[in-house]
N, C-alpha and C positions, 0 to 999 in steps of 0.2 A: 400435486394436484392443483389445478387452477381455481382459486377461490372466486374468480370473476365469472365462472361458468354458470349456466342456467341450473346445473345440478346443485350448486350451492345457493342458488337464489330462486326458489320455486315460484316466487311471485314475479319473476323477471318478465315483465310485459309493460307496455306503455311507451310513451315518448319522452325523451329528455332533451332539454336545451343545454348546450355547453357554450358559455360565453368564453371567448379567448381560445376556442378550440382549434385555431390554426397556429397557436403558439406552442410553447414547450410542454408544460404540464397538462394544459387543456387537451392537447391532441392525444396524449397517452390515456387520459381519462375517457375521452370519446371512444377510443379503441376498446377499452375495457367494458364500457357500457354496451357497445355493439356485440362484443363477445358474450355478454350476459343475456342477449336477446332483445334489447330495447331498440327502438327506432331513435335515431340521434339527429338533431339539427344543431349545427354549429353557427354561432353568430360571432363575427370577427371583422374588424375594420381593416385588417391586414397591415396596420401601421407597424406592428412588431412581430406578427406571425407571417406564415408563408402558406399559400394555398396548397402546396404539395404536402404539407403536414396533415391536412385534413384526411381522415380515412375515406376510402373510396365509397363506402356504403352510407356515409353521412351526407346529409344535405347541407350545403354551405349557403348562408345568407350573409352577404357582405354589407356591413353597416356597423354603427356605433350604438353603445348603450346610452349615449347622450341623446339619441334620436327617439323621442318618446312615441312619435307616430309610427316609426318602424317597429318599435317594440310591440306596440298594440297590434299591428297587423300580423307580426310574426306569431304572437300568442293566439290571435284569432285563427290563423291558418293551421296551427298544429295542436292546439289544446294540450299543452305540456302537462305531464304528470309530475315531472321532476325538473329542477333547475340546478345546474352546477356552474357556479360563478368563478371563473378564473381570469376574466378580462381585467387587467390592472397593469400599472407600470410600477414594478417592484424594485425601486432603487432607494434604499434607505438614506444613505449619505447624500446623494444628489437631491433628495426631496427637500432639503433645506433651501436649495437654489431654484426649485421649480414649484413653489407653493401653490400657485394658482392652478397649474397643470395637474398637480397631485390631487388637490381637493376636488377639482372639476371631474376628473375621471374616476378617482377612487372613492369619492363620497357621493357626488351628485349622480354619477352614472350608476353606482350601486343602489342608491335609493330609488332610482327609476325602476330598476329591476325588482326590488323588493315590493314596490307599489304594484306592479303588474302581477307579480306572483301572489300577493295578498288578494288582489281583486279576483284572480282566476282560481283561487283556492288550490294551488298546487299541493301535492302530497308531501313534498320535501324540498327544501332549499339548502343546498350544500355550498358552504362559503369557504373559499381559500383565504384564511387570515394569515397571520405571521407571528413568529416569536418576537418580532420587533415591538409588539405591544408591551413587552416586559421592560423595555428600556435598557439601562446599563447596569442592572443589578449584577454584582460580582458573586453569584451564588448559583446553586441549582434551582431552577424555576419549575414549578408545577402549575397546574390549572388553578390551584388555590392561591398562588402568588398574586397579589393585587397588581394589575397592570399599571405601569407608569411610563408610557411611551415618551420618548425624548426627541423624536424626529417627526416631521409631518406625515411620513409614510405610516409609521406606527400609530400615530394619532388617528389617521383616516381609517385604518383597519379596525382599531378598537371602537371608534365611533360607529362603524357599521355592525360590529358585533352587538353593541348596545341597541342599535336600531332593529336588528333582527329579533332581539328579545322583546322589544316593545311591540313589534308587529305580531309576535306570537301571543303576547298578553291581550292585545286588542282584537286581532283578527284570527287568531288561532293558527298562524302560519308555522308549520313544522320546519325545524331547521337542524342542521349539524354544522358545527364550526371546526375547522382544522387549522391549527397554528403550525405552519410549515417553517422550515429553516434550512438554508444552504442545500437546496436540491440541485442535482446536476445529472447529466446524462444526454443521450441522443436527442437531437432536435433543439437543444439549448441554443439560443442566439449568440453565436460567438462574435458577431460584429458589434455587440453592445459593450463598450468599454467602461461603462459606469457601474455595472452590477454583475454578480455571479463570478466569483474569483476563479473557479475552475475553468469556466469558459474564457475568461480574460487571459489567463495563463496559457491555455491551449492555443488560442489565436496567436498570441505573441510568439510562442514556441514554434508553431507551424510557419510563421513568417520570418523566423530567424532573429527575432527581437528579444531583448532582455525582458524577463518577466517582472512586473512591477510589484514591489512590496512596500507597504506603508509601515515605517519603523523597521524593527529587526525581523519581522515576519514570524515572531514566536507566539502571536495570538492564536488561541485554540478555538476550534469550532467543530460541531458534529456535521459531517458532510453526508448527505443522504442521496442514494441512487434512486432515480425516479421510478424504476421498475419495482422497487420495494414497497413504496407507499400507495401506488395507484390501486392495487387490489382492495385495500382497506377503504379507500375513498369511494370507489364505485359500489362496494358492498354495503356502505353505511345506510343507504336508503331502505334496506330490508331488515335492519336491526332495530327493534323497538327500543333497546337499551341505549342506542346512539341518539335518538331523537331528543332535541332540546339540550344537547350536551356540547361541550367544547373539549377538543382533544389536542394535546401536543402530539406530533407524529414526526418520526425521523430516526436517524441512526443513533445508536447508544454511545458509541465510542467517539472520542475527540482526537483531532489531529491539528498540528500547527499549520499555518499558512505556508511556511517554508517547506514543510513536509509535502504539502500538496504540490508546490512548485517542483520539487524533486521527482515526485511520481509522474507529473505531466511530462517533464523533460525526458524521463526514462521511457515513457510510453511513445512519445513522438520520435525518440531516437536522437536527441541532441544533448549537449552539455547543459547543466543547470546554471544558466546565466541569468542573474537577477539584477535589478536596479532598485535601490532603496530610496523611496520618497520620504519626506518628513512624516512623523507619526500624525495620525488624525484622531479626532475625538471619537472613541469607540470603546465598547467593552473589551477588555483584554482577553478574558476567558469566559466562555459561555457554556453552561451545561443545562440542557433541557431534559426534564424528567418525562418519560413516556409510559409510566406504569399504568395510568388510567386507560390509555388506548390498548395496552396489552390485556387488561382485564376484560375489556369489551370485545375486542377484535381477535384476541389471541396473539401469540408471538409473531413479530414481523421478521420475515426472512431478510437478512442483511447481507447484501452483496459486498465482498471485500472491496475496499476503495480502489486498489490497484486494478482489479478486474473491471470495475465500473468505469474507471478512467480509460482503460484499454478499449472497451466497447465504444465509448464516446469518441476516442481518437479514430477508430476505424470509420465510424459514421462521418466524422468531420472531414476526413480525407476524401470521402466519396461525395460530399455535399458542400463544396466550396461556394460560399455566397459573398456577394459584394456588400460592403458596409453601407448602411443607410444612416447618414448622420442624424443625430438627435439634437435639435438646436433650440428648444424653447427655454434655455437658461434665462432666468429672470433676475437673479442676483449674482453678480460676478465676485463680490467680496468673499474671501476665504475659499474660493474654488481651488482645489489642488492643481498645481501647475500642469500635471500630466493630463488633466481633463481640459485644459485650455488649448491643447494642440489640435491640429486638424484630424480628420478621420484617419484610421490606421491605413498604412500603405497596403494596397492590394497586391496579391501574388501575381 
């Protein structure tokens, strides 16, 4: 049964703003909100998203969360009841090399949105944070773990979590925070070679290139299929127990990066050809605890990784997109050699 449906959300009415709704996760959330009966406005500058990702029934406003005048006009025109904030550039390791870009978009832009939402007294602000706030702790992390972010991306996300709590204390802004990790699936931007290992490997495999591994590839992560988490995210605005809370959300089982490469190769139908780059500074094994989310939202349906990758592969074959180079690198020192190359070769 679809938990995004109006049957499961008797209060499903009103208008929601989805920032980054032309992107990967934001477009899936926008679909879920429409299915629940809400009117949806997508705000996206299309720098990382694609107009064809926006659901047909959603209104698209092309622009940036850095544009405060545009934000004010958009809020005036639609009187949003809910805000779902997914507009961000989520590249943890690269964030060391794009500090100004990272903080401008992920801190200043988010604070602009929190300001408008506080002024307009929206009913709920749903924020896509990240497990990057935990840093490199080699253990299982829960919401009780004290965040110790070690890269500018994680620092930005945690700063905005704190800002949301401050806005709630002073202005009463209701919020829900989701700490996401390693989400993959249809509409992920395969042209981005700095983030999302499943997408990077799939792009390389489809182009007949070796899949890049940092070190031996035995690092383990919990890889989350996008369709498994979006129902909980969209439903959160109707659950009183979710308000003012922070949730880890994602898959429970872990896989190594080399196992992901093997699954991608099998799905694409090629030999598992890999290229090993020198190891980079990162947590070797990550385990994120989701028991709090399970208590509030109920068990999450977990799509088998091979099935999720197969779905993503079918979508990728039907939606070939040209690479859009990302060039605001501000610090070249210690940039991995594979990131110094030009854009991926187009098929």
